[in-house]
Structures are given as C-alpha cells and as structure tokens.
C-alpha atoms as one frame of an Amber mdcrd trajectory, in Angstrom:
protein
  76.189  28.457 141.398  79.333  30.544 141.806  77.447  33.236 143.612  75.876
  30.672 146.133  79.341  29.161 146.658  80.741  32.682 147.555  77.743  33.258
 150.094  78.361  29.900 151.730  82.139  30.679 151.918  81.252  34.010 153.500
  78.918  32.353 155.990  81.575  29.736 156.810  84.150  32.337 157.355  81.917
  34.417 159.576  81.170  31.395 161.703  84.901  30.561 161.917  85.651  34.161
 163.102  82.988  33.966 165.619  84.256  30.644 166.857  87.772  31.926 167.039
  86.594  34.972 169.082  84.830  32.753 171.428  87.891  30.588 172.001  90.012
  33.699 172.611  87.684  35.261 175.218  86.097  32.002 176.554  87.957  31.931
 179.814  87.092  35.585 180.558  83.581  35.001 179.713  83.461  32.000 182.096
  85.209  33.734 184.928  83.228  37.033 184.567  86.490  38.952 184.276  85.608
  41.306 181.325  85.379  45.087 181.926  82.052  46.711 181.982  80.784  48.930
 179.152  79.712  51.544 181.778  82.228  54.325 182.100  82.499  57.999 183.129
  80.104  60.128 181.114  81.933  62.524 178.756  80.710  66.128 178.737  82.556
  67.262 175.708  80.368  68.586 172.963  81.276  69.536 169.468  79.595  71.840
 167.055  80.857  69.942 164.089  77.540  68.040 163.527  75.434  71.140 163.862
  77.734  72.848 161.183  77.495  69.893 158.850  73.800  69.520 159.285  73.317
  73.368 158.753  75.153  73.163 155.514  73.160  70.109 154.346  69.845  71.807
 155.384  70.793  75.055 153.604  71.516  73.091 150.442  68.069  71.464 150.623
  66.286  74.626 151.561  67.741  76.707 148.759  67.162  73.972 146.139  63.565
  73.034 146.960  62.009  76.092 145.492  63.618  75.356 142.126  62.109  73.010
 139.485  64.271  69.793 139.188  62.646  68.764 135.904  62.781  72.132 133.997
  64.561  71.720 130.726  66.639  74.325 129.064  68.909  72.952 126.315  70.393
  76.458 125.684  72.042  76.292 129.195  73.155  72.681 129.053  76.559  71.826
 131.050  76.707  75.320 132.331  79.376  75.922 135.099  78.278  77.099 138.590
  77.068  80.629 138.495  74.752  82.856 140.637  71.923  81.630 138.627  72.875
  78.003 138.958  75.112  77.579 142.028  75.840  73.925 141.299  75.712  74.275
 137.486  73.473  72.472 135.095  73.426  68.899 133.625  73.391  67.779 129.930
  69.657  68.777 129.626  70.031  72.228 131.160  68.308  71.180 134.480  69.473
  72.917 137.585  71.769  70.659 139.701  71.012  72.230 142.976  67.380  71.702
 142.469  67.776  68.029 141.512  70.117  67.425 144.518  67.713  69.140 146.907
  64.704  67.168 145.662  66.862  63.962 145.493  67.542  64.352 149.233  63.946
  62.967 150.063  64.759  59.857 147.855  68.225  59.181 149.245  68.685  60.862
 152.655  65.203  60.266 154.235  65.269  56.662 152.913  68.767  55.934 154.369
  67.580  57.347 157.725  64.513  55.109 157.710  66.642  52.089 156.643  69.034
  52.791 159.389  66.339  53.167 162.087  64.751  49.947 161.043  68.095  48.183
 160.966  68.763  49.405 164.396  65.546  48.089 165.888  65.838  44.824 164.217
  69.433  44.379 165.057  68.985  45.108 168.694  65.940  42.818 168.970  67.535
  39.897 167.198  70.796  40.612 168.984  69.244  40.028 172.308  68.429  36.423
 171.158  71.872  35.227 170.016  70.995  31.525 170.136  68.149  31.993 167.738
  69.594  34.585 165.430  73.244  33.649 165.447  73.138  31.405 162.309  70.949
  33.804 160.497  73.203  36.671 161.257  76.190  34.763 160.014  74.438  33.917
 156.730  72.961  37.469 156.019  76.406  39.028 156.775  77.929  37.142 153.924
  75.206  38.590 151.432  76.223  41.889 149.894  73.595  44.505 149.205  74.123
  44.305 145.381  73.416  40.725 145.342  70.251  41.186 147.526  69.110  43.930
 145.092  69.461  41.487 142.131  67.484  38.881 144.040  64.801  41.559 144.874
  64.816  42.843 141.357  64.237  39.240 139.997  61.198  38.850 142.217  59.603
  42.396 142.425  61.259  44.276 139.524  63.195  47.457 139.445  61.867  50.547
 141.003  62.116  53.031 143.898  61.373  50.301 146.485  63.947  47.760 145.287
  67.024  49.286 146.715  65.178  49.939 150.109  64.140  46.252 150.460  67.573
  45.038 149.427  69.482  47.244 151.792  67.035  46.726 154.669  67.332  42.946
 154.245  71.100  42.952 154.966  71.673  46.190 156.909  70.487  44.754 160.477
  72.937  41.865 160.571  76.065  43.612 161.531  74.079  45.522 164.285  72.692
  42.188 165.564  76.177  40.817 165.713  77.431  43.852 167.487  74.646  43.738
 170.020  75.236  40.047 170.698  78.997  40.639 171.322  78.321  43.585 173.679
  75.695  41.676 175.494  78.000  38.685 176.128  80.729  41.049 177.391  78.441
  42.884 179.756  77.038  39.657 181.057  80.605  38.514 181.926  81.397  41.497
 184.139  82.100  41.313 187.854  79.350  43.803 188.891  76.711  41.969 186.888
  77.719  38.694 188.389  77.407  40.229 191.948  74.023  41.739 190.994  72.708
  38.207 189.918  74.034  36.756 193.270  71.840  39.244 195.045  68.756  37.812
 193.429  68.172  40.506 190.589  65.654  39.259 187.988  66.430  38.907 184.309
  64.028  41.834 183.652  65.919  44.165 186.088  69.275  43.214 184.555  68.054
  43.977 181.031  66.415  47.200 181.876  68.930  48.654 184.369  72.212  47.148
 183.194  72.299  45.486 179.805  70.335  47.841 177.567  71.892  51.057 178.976
  75.298  49.487 178.214  74.474  48.135 174.723  72.250  50.819 173.188  74.710
  53.745 173.029  77.547  51.824 171.150  75.149  50.166 168.803  73.382  53.623
 167.987  76.880  54.960 167.164  77.366  52.000 164.980  74.035  52.647 163.140
  74.906  56.332 162.698  78.359  55.365 161.265  76.698  53.020 158.877  74.268
  55.764 157.558  76.566  57.180 154.883  77.414  53.678 153.788  73.692  52.878
 153.398  73.186  56.150 151.540  76.150  55.264 149.296  74.679  51.756 148.680
  71.386  53.216 147.631  73.244  55.635 145.265  75.293  52.695 143.904  72.243
  50.616 143.116  70.693  53.629 141.464  73.833  54.046 139.609  73.664  50.449
 138.423  69.970  50.974 137.210  68.460  48.954 139.953  66.853  51.825 141.701
  64.725  54.859 140.607  64.700  55.553 136.954  65.168  58.895 135.159  64.046
  61.613 135.570  64.104  60.783 139.247  66.699  63.121 141.044  67.875  60.356
 143.342  71.571  60.964 144.041  72.787  57.562 142.502  70.779  58.345 139.369
  72.417  61.740 139.184  75.886  60.186 139.273  74.902  57.650 136.754  73.364
  60.139 134.251  76.249  62.675 134.516  79.154  60.192 134.517  79.707  60.466
 130.676  80.180  64.215 131.098  82.580  63.949 134.120  85.672  65.310 132.122
  83.837  67.959 130.144  81.807  69.141 133.027  83.173  67.756 136.436  80.691
  69.707 138.474  77.952  67.541 137.410  79.476  64.600 139.404  81.144  66.629
 142.036  78.094  68.159 143.329  76.232  64.957 144.327  79.460  63.297 145.419
  80.128  66.382 147.643  76.677  66.097 149.210  77.313  62.331 149.932  80.628
  63.282 151.577  78.795  65.965 153.653  76.281  63.291 154.743  79.158  61.062
 155.896  80.881  63.889 157.829  77.547  64.514 159.583  77.113  60.891 160.554
  80.563  60.507 161.773  80.589  63.616 163.969  76.960  62.874 165.241  78.130
  59.345 166.249  80.829  60.782 168.252  78.293  62.932 170.164  76.373  59.849
 171.402  77.313  59.453 175.019  78.724  56.232 176.430  76.777  54.890 179.347
  77.886  56.387 182.629  78.388  54.520 185.991  75.033  54.157 187.781  74.578
  56.179 190.846  73.235  54.580 194.046  70.158  56.683 194.246  67.507  54.032
 193.421  66.402  53.488 196.959  65.530  49.784 197.672  67.046  48.805 194.386
  70.653  49.513 195.472  72.482  46.571 196.770  73.022  46.400 200.532  76.357
  47.567 201.812  78.062  45.425 204.576  79.070  47.232 207.777  82.678  47.938
 208.239  84.671  45.352 210.127  85.579  46.263 213.687  89.362  47.110 214.283
  91.370  44.263 215.831  92.133  46.447 218.918  88.454  46.851 219.789  87.789
  43.214 219.345  90.603  42.356 221.867  89.126  44.752 224.382  85.721  43.226
 224.141  87.117  39.854 224.965
C-alpha cells in the first residue's frame, strides 16, 4: 500500500509539474512566439568519444580470449600483474576475462534497451494527448520497483532486468519529445508554413522530426550509462543474472565483501562503467543539432513576395 501511494504521489507531482509548465509557457504557445529548435549546424568534432570507445574496445578485445570461468584457488585475490592485468577475484578467476565477457550481458543489453526506449519514446511522444497520462504514471515508477513486479510475475533471471528497465526507460524520452514538439509547433516559421497550406505530413517530415530527433537522441545517449548502471544495480540486488554469470552488477555484488582487502575487484568493473558513461556523454555531444533549412527544395520553398517599389517611382508613375 505504501509503495502504491508513493507511485500515485509521484504521478500527481509529475502532472502538477506539467500543468505548471503549461501555465508558464501557455501565452507563448498560443501566440507562436517560441524560438525554433533549428539553428546553425556546428562543425566542431571531438576525438574524445573515439578515445573512450577505443579503450573500451581494447579491454573487451584483450579479455575475450581468456576463460572467465577458470578457477585457480592458488591465485585468489591476486593484485593486477602482467598475467592478470585487472587482478583476480576470490576464486582466482581473471577479472579482465570476466569484465570482457560481461560486456555482452551489460553493454549490449543497455544499447538494445536504449534503442528500444528511443523508438518507443519518439512514437508515443508524437501522440501527447493519448500517451500523456501514461507517461506521467510510468515516470513515477522506479526501475527497482518495476524489477520487483517483473520478478514476482516471471521470476529472476537474465531477462528480468531488461524487461523492468525497458518498461520505464521510454517515459522520459516520450515526455521530452512531447515538450519539444509543442515548442516547435509554436514557432513563427511553422505558423507561416501552415498558413501557406502545408500538410501535416509535410510539417512532420520536413520540420518537426528534424527538429526533435537530434535532442531526443542525445537524451537517449546520455541515459545509456544510467541504464547500464540500473542493470548492474539490479544484478547487485540479485534480481538479474545469477552466478557464475560475469554480468557487471553481479561482479560488483560478489566482490563487495573483499573491497577493503582487494579493492581492485570492485574498482575494475566500476571503472569500466565510468568509462561507458564518459563514452556516452562525449558521443552525445557529437550529435548535431538541426541546421536551418536551405531554400533548395524547388517547388517546396515558400514563394517570396516581390520587393515594394520606392515611393519616388510611384509618384512618377502617377
């Protein structure tokens, strides 16, 4: 009962915040006076995402040939060395191998969930009148609570965290899409385009989607490390993959008792999660914002009125 009350309270708070935002920007929405999301395209490119991606790929590439399940109790809790670059755990298993093989359970799953959440969020965000109440409710449900509900229905396993996180990950993206859509619809250039007789399909394809997709894609990329961390936390709580799975959350859970004696056992998976977060943030910064459309679409460009004749010429013609 207490959990349901908290969920209802969160839904009410979300709805109240949305109502307050609508009251604040309501006049601008009605008058079509909001600035457009289109802007000058930025040509600045950074090498940081390539560096972070290369380091992460190197960790996975060097660890894949190793056996993540090979036991050697004679080398338990060994410090990092040339033979074991990330050290060993309490059973003598190579941490580099376990982190590399666990990338498929955590990293690829987080990417798949982010892609699914992006698609669902954009599609439902384009229909704010239908999805608005559902978005407000789902936004109030934390992933841990969703995981408990899924576990009660389907049991614990590798699919439990994925289903739980997917069930709630789309809602912030849908809310973001709806907000950007309302802002772009209330711009002067879109009002002028509608007055020229542009169809809804034309507005969606040529104006709304190009303005909404880049910021929402950046948002999805920024949420990628959070999704990976949520998957890891659910594994840490025992709601995900079970030992001896090398999932990153399970690695943190099984090595947590040895954090003081052998800190590298928890620092290694934590560092990889931090590297994933840095990669997502720098990659999100590289997503270009929509540039201003050029008038090179032939008949689709709005007609331009001829310049007015000077007053002196008008007087002479009279």
